[in-house]
N, C-alpha and C positions, 0 to 999 in steps of 0.2 A: 192542738197547737200550744206550745209553751210561750211564756212571756218574752218580751223584747227589751233590750237595753243597749248601752254604748260601751266601746272598748279600745285597747291599744296594743303594746308589743313586748316580746321576750323569747327565751330559748328552752326547749326540753324535748321529751321523746316518748314513744310507746315501747313498753317492755314486753319482750316475748320470751325472756329467760324463764326456765323452769323453776327458778328460785323465787320464793315469795318474800318480799320485804315485809317489815312489820306493818300490820294493819290493825288499827283500833277503830272499832265501829262506834265507840262511845267517847264523848268529849273528855270524860274523867280519866280515860286511859290514853289520851292523845299522845302520839309518838313525837318525842322531841327531835328537832332537826337543827343543825347549826352549820353544816358544811355541805358535803355531798348528800344529795337526797336519793333514796333508792327508787328503783323501778318497782312499781307495785304490780303484782300478778293478778289483780282483780279484787273486787269487793263483793261481799255476800251478806245481805241483810244490814240491819242498822242497830242491833242491840237494843238498848233501852231508848225511849223517846227523849232525846236531849232537849226538846222544845216543849215538853210537858203538855202535849195536846194542842199547842198553838197551830193555827192554820196558815200563818205566814211568818216569815222572818226576812225583813228586807224584801228583795225581789223573789225569794223562794216561796213556793206555794205548796199546799198539801198535795201529796201524790196519791196514787191508787192504794197505797199501803194504809192510808188514813193518817199518816204522819208526814211531816215535811221531808223526812229522810226516806230513801228507798233502799239503796245499797251504798253505805257511807263509809268514809275513812276520815279520821280526825288527826290533825298534826298541830304542833305548837312550836313557836320559835320566839326568840328575844333578840332585839336589835342591839348591836354592839357599837354602832357608830351612827352618825347623822348623814343624810344624803337621800338620793333617789333610789327607791327599791321597787322591784317588780318580780314577777315569776311567770313561768310558762308551765302549763299542764298539757302534756302531750298524750294523745290517745288515737285509737283507730277511727278513720273517717266515717265508718258506718255506725259509730256509737254516739250516744247522747249523754253528755256529762254537764253538771252544774257545779258552782262553787260559791261559798260565802266566806268572807274574811272578817274576823271580829278583833277589835283592839280591846283585849281583856286579859286579866290574870286569873280569872275564876270562872269555871264553867257554869256556875250558878248565877253569874251576872254578865252574860255575854252582851246584852244590849242589842242594838241594831248593827248589822254588818256595815263596815265602811267601804267594802267593795263587794259586789254581788253580781252574778250573771246566771240567768235562768232561760236564756234563749235556746231554742231547739237548734239542731245541727243539720238543718235542711240543705245547707250549702256543702255538706260533707267536708268540713275543715278538720285539721288535725291538731290544732292548738287553741287553747283558751287561756286567759289569765289576766295579769295586771302589767301594763307597760305597752310593749309593741310586739306584734306577731313577727317571729323570726323569719318567716318567709317573705316579709316585706308587704304583705297584704294589708293595705290601709283601709279597705272597705269592709273588713270583718266586723261582725257584731258580737264577737266572743271575747273582746278585750275591754278592760276597764282602765281608767287613768292611773298613771304612776302614783306611788306613795312617796310622800316626803316624811322621813322618819327621824327620830331622835334616839340617842342611846338609852337602853333600858326599857324600851316599850315591849310589852308582851302581846302576842297575837295567837289566835286560834284559827286554823284553816280547815273548813269542812268541804270535802269533795264528795259529790253524790252522783251515782249513776241513776238515771231516770227510769231505767228498765233493768231487767235481769240479763240483758245482752251486754256483757262487758268483758274485755280481755285485759283490763288493767290500764294503768296510766303511769306517767313519770312526772317528776317535778324538777325544775331547775331554776334557781334564783338568778336575777339579773339586775342591772341598773348601775348608775354611776358610783354608787356606794362601794361596789366591788373593785372599782378602779382606784379609789382613794384609800380603801381599807380592805385589801384582798384577803387578809387573814383573820380579821375580827369584825367583819361586817355583821355577822350573826354571832351571838354570844354562846360559846360552847359550854359554859358552866352549867347549863341546864341538863347536860348529858352526864348522868352519874354512872353510866356503864364503863367499866374499866377499859374496854377496847373501843369505846366511842360509838358514834352513830354508824349506820350502814354506809358502805362505800360503793359508789358507782365509778369505776375506774376504766381506763383505756388499756388495751392489751399491750401497749408499748410503755406503760408506766411501771415504775418500781414501787410496789406496794409492800410496806413493812408494818405488820401489826405489833403494837408495843403493849405488853402486859406488865411492864416493870412495876414492881410493888416493893415497898420497903419491908425489911424483915422477912423476905421470901426465902423459903428453904428449897422449893422446887417449882418447876413449871412443866406442865404437860399439855400438849397441843393436840386438837382433834379437828377433823373436817367432815362435813356432811354434804355430799354431792347429790343427795336424793334418796339414799338408802340408810340413813341414820349416821350418827357420829362414829368415825373410825379414828383410832389412834394414829398419829403421824409419827412414825418411828424415827428416832434419832433427834427429834426436836425437843430440847429440854431447856432452851435459853429463854430469856424474858421477851425476845422478839422473834417474829416469824415472817420470813419472806414468802409471799404468796404469789402464784402465777395463774391460778384457775379460779373460776367462779364457784363459790361454795359458801356454806355456813361454817364459820370457824369458831372454835371454843378453846379457851385456855383455862386450865385448872391450876390455881396457885395455892401452895401450902406455905403458911407463914410460921415464924418461930412460935407464934401463940397457938399454933395448930388450928388456925381458923382457915377453912377452905374458902377460896374465892373462885367462883365460876362465872365467866363472862363470855357471851356470844356476840358475834357480829356477822353480818352478811357482807360479802364482797362480790360484786357483779362486774365482770369484765366485758367491755364492748369493743368491737372491732374498730381500729383506727383507720380512717379512709386514706387513700392515696390519690393525690391530684396529678393527673397526667398532663403532659404538655398541651397548651392551648395555642392555636395558630393566631397570628396577627390578622387584623382586619383593616381593609381600606375601603371607605365608602364615600359617597358624594353627600354634600350637606343638604341637598334638596330632599334626601330621604327623611330628614327631620328627626327621626328616631331610629335606634338600633335595638333589636331584640336580643338582649343578653342571653336569654335562655337557650338560644340556638347553640351556645358554646357548652351547655351542660354535658352533652354526650361526649365531647372531647375530654372534658375534665374528669368525667366518671370512668371512661373506658368501659370495661366489662362489669363494673360494680353496679349493684342493684340500686336504681334511682329511688326505690321505696325505702331503702335503708340509709341513704345518704342524701344530703341536701347541699346544692351548690349555690353560693351567694357571691356577689361581686362588690368590690370596694374601691374607693379612690386613693387609699393609702395602705401601705403594708401594715401599719399599726392598727387601722380599723379592721383589716382582714384577720389579724391575729386575735384581736379582742372580740371579733364577731359583731361589730356595731356599725351603724350607719350604712347598711347595705344599700346598694344602688337600685333604683326602681327600674323595672323593665316593662315596656320599652323605655330605653334610656335616651334622653334628649341629647342631640349631637352638638358639639362645639368644634368649630374649625381648628385644625391643628392636630398634633399628636398627643394622645393621652394614654397613660399606663393604667390598665385595669388589673387589680389584684384579685385573685380567685381564692375563695375559701371553700373547702369541702368538709362538711360537718356530719357526724353521725346523728341520725334522727333519734336514736335511743339515748345517746349521751352527748350533748353538745360540747362537753369538755374534750371529746375525741375529734380532732380536726387536723387538716393539713392546709396550710396557707403558703405553700412553697412556689406556686406557679403564678404567672402573670402574662398578660399579652398587651400589645399596643393596638389601640384603636385610632387609626389615622383618618381624619375627615378632610377631604378635598373640597374646597369651597366651589360650589356651583355658581357660575356667573349670574349676577342679577342685572337684568336689563331695565333701564329706567327711562329710555327715550319713548316718545309718543308712538302709539301703534297706528295713528291716522295722521297723515300729512296732506296739506292742501297746497296745490301748485296753481298759480294764476295762468290763465290762458295766454298764449304767446310769450310765456316766461322762458328765460334761458335755462331753467332747471332749478332743482331744489336738492339740498344735501339731506340724505336720510341715513339712519344708523347711529352708531356710537361716536359722538364727537369728542369724548374724553376717554379714549381707550386705555385698557390696562396692558402694559407691555408684556405681561406674562401670559396673556390670552391669545388664542388664534381665532381668526374671523373668516367666515365662509358664507357667501351669498349664493342663492339658487341661480343667479345670473352668471356664476362662474368666477366672480371677483373675490378677492381675499383681503380686502382692506376693511378697516372698521366702519367706514362710511363710504357711500357712493353718491354720485350726482345722477338724478333721473329727470327726464323731460316729459315722460308720458305717464298717464294714469295707469294704475294696475296694482297688483299685489306682489310684494317682494319679501322673501324670507331670509333672515340673517341667523346663522348659527354661531354661537360663541362658545369656545371650549377652553377649559383649564386642565392641564395635565400635570400631575405630581405623583411621585412614588409609583409610577406605572399605571396610574388610574386616570382616565379622562372623564371629566364631568362637563356636560354641555347643556346649553339652554338655547332654544330657538324662539324667534319672535316674528310674527307676520306683520308687515307694515303695509298699510293700504294708502296709496297715493291717489288723491281725488283732485280733479281739475275744478278750480273755483272760477266761475265766470264773472266778468265785470258787471255790476248791477245796472239795470235799466229801469226807468220809470215807464210802465206801460200805460197806466191810466191813473187819474186822480178823481175819486168820487167825492163830491162836495154835497153834504146835506145842509142846505142853506135855508134862506128866507126866515132867518131869525137873528137875534143879536149875537148869540153864541153858537157858531156853526161847528159841524163835524167834518173833518177831512180824512179820507182814507186813501193811502198811497198804494197803488197796485203795481206789482212787477211779475212778469212771466218767467224771470230767471230763477232757477233753483239754487239756493245757497243759504249761507248764514249771514243775516243782515241785521243792522240796527238803523233806526229812523230818527230824523230830526226835522223840526220846523223852525224856521228863522234861526236864531242863535240859542235856542233852548238846548237842554242836555239831550243827548241821544237816548233813545228808549227802544226796548225790544219790540214793542207793538207798532204796527203801521197805521194806527188810528189816532188822530188828534182831536180833542174836544175843546169846546169853548174858544173856538178860533174867531176873532173879530173880522168883520168885512174888510176888504182891502187887498193889497198886494203882499204875498208871502213867498218864501222860498222853502222847498222841501228837499231833503237830502236822504239818499240811501247809501249806507257805508257797508262795505264787505268786511265782516269780522276776521276774515283770513288774510286781510291786507291786500286784496286784489282790486283796490280802487273804490271810487264813489261817484255818484251822479247827483247833480243839483239842478232843479228847475224852479222857475217862478210860476206861481199860480195866482189866480184872482178869485177871491171869495166874495161872491155877490149873491143876491137872491132874486128869484123871479117866480111868477105864477106858472103853474103847470097848465093852467087853462084860464080863459077869460070869457065873459058873456056880454058882448056889446049890444045889449038890448034896451039901453036907456033907463034902466031902473036905479042907476046911481051906485050899483055894486059890481065891481069887476068889469067896468065898461071899457077900461083901457089896459093894455099890456105893456109893461116896461121892466127893465132890469133895475133892481133896487140896489143901493149902496155903491153906485159908481161915481158919486160926486167927489170922492177923495182920489179919483184917478186923474191923470193929466190928459186933457183932450179926449175923453172917452167918446166912442161912437158905436151905436148899436145898429145892426143891419138885420132886416127881416126878409125872408125868402119863402117862396112857395116850394112845393116838392120838386119842381123842375129847375130850381136855382134862380128864378126870376126875382130881382130885387123889388120889394113892395114898399118898404119904408126904411128911412134912415133917420136916426134920432140921436141927439146929444143929451147931456145930463139935465138940460133945461126943458126938454120936451115933456109934455103931459103923458105921452105914450101913444101907442097905435090903437086906433078905434076899429080895426078890422075892415077898412075900406081901401080901395086902390082907385085913384082918379075919381073919387066920389062914388064908386060903386061898391056895394057891400059884397064882401067875399064869402064863399060858402064855409060851412062848418067842416073843418078838417084839421090836420096837423100842419104846422108851419115851423120853419127853421130860423135860427139866428146866429150871429157871431158878434164879438165885441172886440174893438181895437182901442188902443191907448198909446200914449207916448211914455216910454220907459225912462229910467234914470239917466241913460246915456243919450237921450234925445231921439231915440229911434222909435218909429211907429211900428208897433208889434200887435199881433193878434193874440188875444188871450186863449191859452190852451185849456182844454178839459171842460170848457163851458159851452162849446159849440153844440147846441142841443136843440130839441124841439119842444113845442108847446101846442096846446089844442085851442081852437076857436069853436065855441059852442053857441048856437042860437036857439 
């Protein structure tokens, strides 16, 4: 496993041409480049060890050859302007390539690389370099950050194949610097060859080689398509119009009888054709659109391994091959024009950006009303559905109605479907609304944990619903339990949270013994209700299990001693009730404290 690092984007391609571009395995013979960069037919070996036995150089590590290099190619270039610069190195997905870029003007003083990548190609990608992957792949690990360059900076680029399995690579420079300085981003003065650097051209380009030399007596042109240089008959001028891939040579004889021989490689790549791409209409709830599904339309019968389709938001971006749209592409409601660029993978300069298509996104209705509605029992009904409808939408209920909202009087489930139709496309959203009957609350019981200064009151209801609880004038609370309740008269309230009413009742918080022992020992000899002195005209009544009144006591009474008409009553349970005069002057019986206690002897 090779090392790991981080990366970004650019454009270039794999060469399958039978012609070999210049390859220099040694830094000292690095091939100068300034404009079009040739497709390389492969690398073989590394010449001398440019790293003098070192085991590392930046991210690069020593390979199985015993050197940092395995099968290397060296190039050099000089910047002619300032700006953002990057490059793409294209290769076969089955191969493993590395690179290191040095800012240096001397092979003997390379220093550490300023950009370096030693990752393996386990993901079978086809590009590495500096900047951004031209395919729009933002997760690749084969790209390094853009360079910010100034004029006159010298660079050496070493490209290395990690194994002997290589079919070559191509290089194409990129970046904003080529927008601001398309003709002098790279300084061509480093090329001293009469015919200039190798040319990677498109088959629809007009390529003219210029061998113009002062004091020239004659020009003789040759071409080599694989079987050696052959004379091009009739070509004796200083320029040559070429149309086929070949090595070209010009021999210039000057008045000083000094012969100048200059060679250059010209490699033509097929220019793609972009076929018509149909418009698309989609619903916004799709969220994203897979742009790659349009690739087959744009390519037609062309080989997808030879050409790459990208999509752009403007014609200018498509022409420049920049800011390609990601796929899946996030949808925006409305009509958007998508511009299509079809690019040669071998030479990104060969492209067609003549086609476009409209991506129309119909807004899928968004429903914001509640999916659960409560209706009070005995209610005249409740309005459900969309209360602020869109005039452009259509509405349909599973009940057969076609209005945005309906009035319902019964519990149940109701489904509303809302549709928006534009440009022949209908986009719909359905929502299930559950109507629940909410009953008026009732107080079923009040449990009072008393016989203390601070008592606990629990309000019980058998009605199922969403309620809040209140004691006296305190704030409502979600819990039905109140603590630290002082003895006396209190009001408790249950309120329905769905607006279906409330119920309030008065309660008496008092204390009493659950049992007493009238045995004359001075402890628990009498039974009485405690805390009734603050009631108006309180009266306590004690009964046996058959309802016979045994004792009647007011707040001044010492209590019941367990006798009736002077006769001791047996150990068993006895019942009681409490009455008092309320604030309206009415004699009332205290609820929720009619209970029993035990007599033990």
